[in-house]
N, C-alpha and C positions, 0 to 999 in steps of 0.2 A: 360371285358365290352363288350367286343365281344361274350362271350357265346352264346347271341342270333341269331346272325348273322354265328357263326360258330357252330351250336347244335349240341351238341352227346348227345342222349338220354342214350345213356350207361354209360357216366359220370356224369350223372344227377342221374342215381340210384344209382351207388357207393358212391357217396357223399351223397345221401339222407340215403341211409343204414346205411352209418359210422354214420351220424349224432345220428340217433336213434336210434342205437347200445349203443352209450355214456349217454344214458338215456334223452337226451332233446327231447322236444315234439313238436317243434314249429319252423318255420323259417323264416325270411322277405326275400324277393327277390325284385328285382327293375326291370322295364321296361323301357330299355334304348329307350327316348323317340324318337330319329330318326329311331330307327330300327320299332318301333310300328306305328308310322305316318308320313310315307317320306313326305308326302304333308298335306296341311290343311284339305282336303276333302277327305281324304282316310287314312283307317288303315288296315294296312297289316294284311292280312287274316292268310298269312302262319307264322307270329308271333302268332296269336290269338290261332292257331291249336297247335303251340309249348308250348305255356302258358296252355292249357287246357290239354296236354299231361305231363308235369310237375306237374299239380294238379292231375294228374291220378299215378304219381309216387309216389308223398307226401301220396296220401294217402293209395297207398301198403305199403307205411314206415311206416303209423301211425303218420304221420308228419299233422300238421298243418300250413296253408299258409297264410301270409301276402303281399302281392302284393303292390309295390310300385308305384307310377304312375310319369309322368312327371321328370325322372329321366336325365338330370337335374343335380344338383350337385352330385359328386362322387368322394373324395379321393382326394382334392383338384381342381379337373378341373369342369367347368360348360361344360356337354355335350349337343348340341344343334341341334335340325333340321334344315337344311340352311333356312327354309321358316320363321321361329322364330326369326331370327335374324335381325337385323337392330334398335336397341334402341339404344339411346345416354347416358345410364347410363351401368355402370359394374364396379364389385369389383375390383379392381387391383390387388388382391393378386391371382385372379383366373384365368388361362386361359382359352378359349373358344376352345372347339374343336367341329367341325361338319363335316362330313364326310371324317373320318381321320386327318382334317386340323385344325392347328392352325390359327384361325380366329383373327382380329383386334377388329371388331366390338363388340357390346355387344347386348343381349338378347333384343326382344321386351316386354314391361312390362304389363305381362297377366293380371294384376289388373287392369291397366285402358286400354289395347287393345282388345276392342270387339271380334277383327276378332280371336286374337289367344285364347282370352277366350271360344270363339264358336268351334273351334277346339279341345282345351281341353275336352269340354265338350261333345263333340262327342266321343274321345277314352275313356273318359271313363265312359260313358254308354254302348260302343261297348264291352269294357275288362269288364264290371260288368255283361252283357249279356250273352257271351262266358262261365261264370265260375257261373252263377245264378244254384243255387241248388246243389251245388258240397260239398260234404262232407268234402273235405280235408281245404274247404276256410275258414276261421278263421276272415278276416277283412282288410280292406282297407284300404291301407295309402296314402295321397292324395300327398306328395311329402315329397323327404329327403333333411332338410334344408334349402329349397325354400327363405329364404329372404337373401342366398349365392349368389343366382342368380339375383333376383331383388325384391323388396320390396314396397308393395300398397303404393301409393300415401297419402293415410290417411285411417283411421279406418273402416270408411263405406264400402270404395271400397274394404277391404279385408274381411270384413263378406261379402258383396255381392257376389265376387269370390266364398269365401268357401261354402254358400249355393246354387251357382251355379252346382258348382263339386259334392257335396253331393246330393244334388239332381239328375242328372242327373244318378247318381250310384245306388239310392234308386227307381227311374221308372224301372229299368231292374230288381231291388232285393234289398227288404225292409227288408232283414232280417240280414244282413251283418253289423258288427260295422265298423264304419270309424273314421279314425283319422288322422292327422297330423304330420310329423316327425319335430317337435321343437327341438330347440338345444342351448346349454348355450349362444350364443348372443343374442337370442331371451327374455331373461331375463337382459342382462348386457346392453341392449339399447332398449328404446322403436320403434320397426320396424313395428306397427300396423296388427301385426298380432302375438300375443301372445297367452298366457295360457286362457286368460278371452276371450279372440275372438272366439279361437279354440273349448272352452266349451261349447258357444252358439251353434252350428252346431255338433260339433263330438259328438261320443259317448263316448267318452274316449281320454285321452292326452296322449301324447308323449312327452319325452325327452331326449337329448343324451348330455352326458357331459366326458370331459376328462381332468384330470389334466394338463396333458402335454400344453393345450390350455390357460389354466388358471393362470394369473400372479399372482393371488392370491390367490393362493392355496399355502396347503406346501409341495411343492417338486413334482415329478414324481408321487409316490406312497402314496398320500395321500386319504387316504380310506375314510373320511368323505367328500369330497367334491359330489360325485354320490348322496349318500344317500339326502345330505342338498338342494340338486338342486332336485329331486325326490318332498322334501319337499315344496320347494318352487313353484313348478308348481302347486302343490296341492292345496296350499294358494290363489296364483294370478288365480288359474282357479275357485275359489268359491266352492272348496271343491271335484272339478271332481276325477273322478277314475284317475289314474296314473299306466301307463307301461311304467318303464325305457328302452327303444329300443335301445341303443348304451351306451355302455364303454367297454371300453378294454386299452389292452398297447401295443405297438411296441416292438417287443425283440431280442435279439441275444444270441446266446449261448456263456457263457462265465459268467466272474464277475463284469466287470468293468461296470460301465454306462456312457451313453454318454448322451447329451441334451435332447435326443428324445426318445432312446432306453432303456430299461432296461433288465436284466439279465432274462432269462426263470423262474427261481425259485421264483426270487422277484416277478413276474407280475402274478405267479401261488397264493403266500400269499395276494396280493392284492386283485386278483379277490374274493376270500374266504370272506375276508373281508369286500367289497363290498355286495357281495352275503347278506350277514348275516345283512348290515346297509341297505341294499332295504326291506328286510324282515320286520325289523322293524319300518322301514316306510310306513309298510302297502301295498306296491306297489304290483298289479294285478301280475305283471310276471317282468320278465328282461330278454333282451336279449343282448348277448354277442359278441362285434365287433372282430372279424369276423371268417368264417369258416376256410380259409386259408390262408396262405401268398402266393403271386405273384411267379409265377413260373420264373428264372432267366432270363429264354427269351426273356420276355417281360419288361427287366427291362430297355431298352431303348426309351420305348413308354411313352407318358403320360399318367397319371399324375406321373409313378415312376421314369422317369428319372430326376426329378427336386426333386420330394417329395419323397426322397429316405427312410424316415420312414416308409408310407404307405406302404411299399412292406411286412412288416412282422408282421401284428397284427393277424394273424391267430390264431386259436387253434391248426391248424394242420399245419406242415412246407409243404413246396410245393414238400417233395418226397412223403408225405401223413403221415408221423410218427408224433405221438402225442405229443405235448410239455405239461409239467407239470399242466398249468391250468386248463386241460381236466380232469384229476382225480379229481381235485377239485369239479368241475362242477357235474360230476357224483354223486359222493359223497352227494351233496347238491339238487340233482334233488329229490322232490315229496314232501320235506318239505311244511309244512302248512304257508300260510303266517298269519303275526301279525296283528291285529286291529291299525288303524293310530295310532299315540302317538298324545298329546295335545299339541298344537303348542304354547309353555308357552313363548317361549324364541323371539319369532315376538314381537317388540316392535315399529314399523311403520305400519302406514297406508297406504292401497294401492295408495292412492292418491298421499302421499308422496313419495310412493317410486318410483312411474315413474316419480318426478321431477328430482331424482338423483339416477336412478337404479342401475348402477355400485358402486356408495359410499354407497347404501343401501345396495348391494349385499353382500361387503363386511364386514360391520358394522354386518349384522344378520349372517355370516357366524362366524363372533368370537365368538356370542353367543352360536349358533349352536355347534361349536367345543368344548365349554366348557360344554355344558349340554351332547353331546353324551358323553366325554371322562368322566365323571363323573358315567354315566348310563352304559358305554358299556364298558371302558377302552381304 
């Protein structure tokens, strides 16, 4: 989370070259909100220059970038500029950090607070302007699981916010696709900004999902969960294109499982099966969470001090050595996706689904698993 403020271009070059050499062609990165917009009416020019440098390095390595705005939620903590705090709602599961300090208050609701939304539109436009026309820019992501920070009071204000931020980007650069980082909980609950709303404004949909966070999954390595979430996102989004932009497992070296971690070899087998499932679901692409484990030197800092499983989701260990999952990804890279299958297992209407989303999701997952098992084993 501190890489923008402690920027080291040599480190970026090394990381990007390593990613490209593995056979991957794209990556998602995150603009820590308080670094890029320390005041509501000021976007930090040094940070924008660093963003352009990162894009240059990506271009040199042959990688395409999807920058994520307003981060915001990341690895179990909500990171906020001090000026964006003062709201009376917050998710008790996630600590709020601002200026390297844990805060007691919550964020202001940018869907309902016009001053925060105005500032966000300014950052979106200036960031898009800084990268307009850059060959390495692939897409813009409007947020990382933003419903873990705040939720729109109603669907209309969620749509209005989406339209405002997307328009700010398109004023600067109308050639680059836009998405927003939805996650599994946006399907489990009606949070007023889900696939249907995103599909009305965005150019494609993204989804994040992990069996370790799904009580209704069949264990930590349930490879059917992620392709199922992709299929549900496409269906609830009216058939829109879906990119699965987060899946992965937290690992340790050894054989015994813990409640949140699995052995590295087990994670490798899971990764291969999930990629194959996403390919069969016709996904446009998949992004694995994440590049590398966190260095032990920062394990005493949020979020890693409490969310210990967040330390080891990487494809590379913190010492730079590769985990077994990387070989599975390298072997998979370059395969063509398949056409979207028929969703004949869906026997619930969309209106009925949102009356009891968790119940409907669990019901449909049972039907999906039966079909996927019969087709793919």
